[in-house]
Structure formats: structure tokens, C-alpha cells
C-alpha beads as a LAMMPS data file, in Angstrom:
LAMMPS data file: protein, C-alpha beads

74 atoms
73 bonds

1 atom types
1 bond types

-500.0 500.0 xlo xhi
-500.0 500.0 ylo yhi
-500.0 500.0 zlo zhi

Masses

1 110.0

Atoms # bond

1 1 1 436.013 85.954 320.808
2 1 1 439.095 84.781 322.662
3 1 1 442.084 87.085 322.906
4 1 1 445.271 85.786 321.317
5 1 1 448.639 85.878 323.038
6 1 1 452.115 85.608 321.583
7 1 1 453.739 82.382 322.741
8 1 1 456.953 82.323 320.765
9 1 1 458.685 83.618 317.649
10 1 1 460.329 80.946 315.502
11 1 1 462.647 81.201 312.529
12 1 1 460.633 79.588 309.753
13 1 1 457.292 78.235 308.628
14 1 1 458.366 74.574 309.026
15 1 1 459.490 75.259 312.598
16 1 1 456.153 76.955 313.288
17 1 1 454.288 73.907 311.974
18 1 1 456.241 71.615 314.313
19 1 1 455.427 73.788 317.339
20 1 1 451.765 74.076 316.334
21 1 1 451.539 70.309 315.858
22 1 1 452.993 69.719 319.318
23 1 1 450.548 72.155 320.909
24 1 1 447.574 70.687 319.068
25 1 1 448.568 67.194 320.212
26 1 1 448.117 68.551 323.740
27 1 1 444.693 70.004 322.928
28 1 1 445.887 73.597 322.600
29 1 1 444.665 75.569 319.612
30 1 1 447.457 77.522 317.976
31 1 1 448.180 79.452 314.822
32 1 1 451.136 81.123 313.154
33 1 1 451.457 84.399 311.348
34 1 1 454.319 86.174 309.661
35 1 1 456.154 88.326 312.153
36 1 1 456.924 91.935 311.410
37 1 1 459.893 91.791 313.773
38 1 1 462.930 93.281 312.020
39 1 1 460.923 94.446 308.997
40 1 1 463.149 95.930 306.343
41 1 1 466.195 93.800 307.035
42 1 1 465.514 91.601 304.027
43 1 1 462.861 90.579 301.570
44 1 1 462.281 87.312 303.454
45 1 1 458.723 88.248 304.399
46 1 1 457.687 88.663 300.782
47 1 1 459.158 85.285 299.843
48 1 1 457.245 83.422 302.551
49 1 1 460.403 82.700 304.511
50 1 1 461.326 84.293 307.790
51 1 1 460.106 84.673 311.317
52 1 1 456.716 83.368 312.421
53 1 1 454.795 84.257 315.564
54 1 1 453.058 81.384 317.335
55 1 1 449.778 82.541 318.866
56 1 1 447.527 80.764 321.348
57 1 1 444.401 81.770 323.232
58 1 1 445.297 83.895 326.218
59 1 1 443.778 81.359 328.619
60 1 1 446.020 78.617 327.131
61 1 1 449.273 80.578 327.340
62 1 1 450.548 79.123 330.627
63 1 1 449.854 75.532 329.573
64 1 1 451.390 76.133 326.138
65 1 1 454.589 77.400 327.774
66 1 1 454.659 74.317 329.986
67 1 1 454.271 72.027 326.958
68 1 1 457.226 73.686 325.220
69 1 1 459.368 73.534 328.363
70 1 1 458.559 69.840 328.821
71 1 1 459.541 69.167 325.212
72 1 1 462.878 70.952 325.634
73 1 1 463.753 68.820 328.653
74 1 1 463.436 65.581 326.660

Bonds

1 1 1 2
2 1 2 3
3 1 3 4
4 1 4 5
5 1 5 6
6 1 6 7
7 1 7 8
8 1 8 9
9 1 9 10
10 1 10 11
11 1 11 12
12 1 12 13
13 1 13 14
14 1 14 15
15 1 15 16
16 1 16 17
17 1 17 18
18 1 18 19
19 1 19 20
20 1 20 21
21 1 21 22
22 1 22 23
23 1 23 24
24 1 24 25
25 1 25 26
26 1 26 27
27 1 27 28
28 1 28 29
29 1 29 30
30 1 30 31
31 1 31 32
32 1 32 33
33 1 33 34
34 1 34 35
35 1 35 36
36 1 36 37
37 1 37 38
38 1 38 39
39 1 39 40
40 1 40 41
41 1 41 42
42 1 42 43
43 1 43 44
44 1 44 45
45 1 45 46
46 1 46 47
47 1 47 48
48 1 48 49
49 1 49 50
50 1 50 51
51 1 51 52
52 1 52 53
53 1 53 54
54 1 54 55
55 1 55 56
56 1 56 57
57 1 57 58
58 1 58 59
59 1 59 60
60 1 60 61
61 1 61 62
62 1 62 63
63 1 63 64
64 1 64 65
65 1 65 66
66 1 66 67
67 1 67 68
68 1 68 69
69 1 69 70
70 1 70 71
71 1 71 72
72 1 72 73
73 1 73 74
């Protein structure tokens, strides 16, 4: 089983879906999960809102970073 690596933390589920869609369009498998960063600050995690971690396979991490950097330069 491939090891997962943290690519980025984003502010919401919709933002995570945009990033995942971009990565998948480049052939990179990605997934999001609720982040436990700053747990206890609010009840956002229980409502489904809040920070999301974008994860990719460890071997895809460098390419995934490049894809995001290329997108930011547009």
C-alpha cells in the first residue's frame, strides 16, 4: 500500500474539491480528510466545515506541488 503524504491544508471542503479535481486532471490521485489542526477552537469540525488536508501518494508529492505552483502562476 502506498504511503500518503500531506500536500496542503485548505480552508474548506469546496476548496479541497477544487484542488483534488485539478490534481486528478493531471493524473494524480488525491483525497481530502478533515484536519485536526487547531482542534478545540470551534465546533467547525463537527459541522463538516473547516480545514481539510489534501493527501497524495508519497511518490506523487513533488509533481503535485509542481501542479499547484503552475496553477498559481496563471
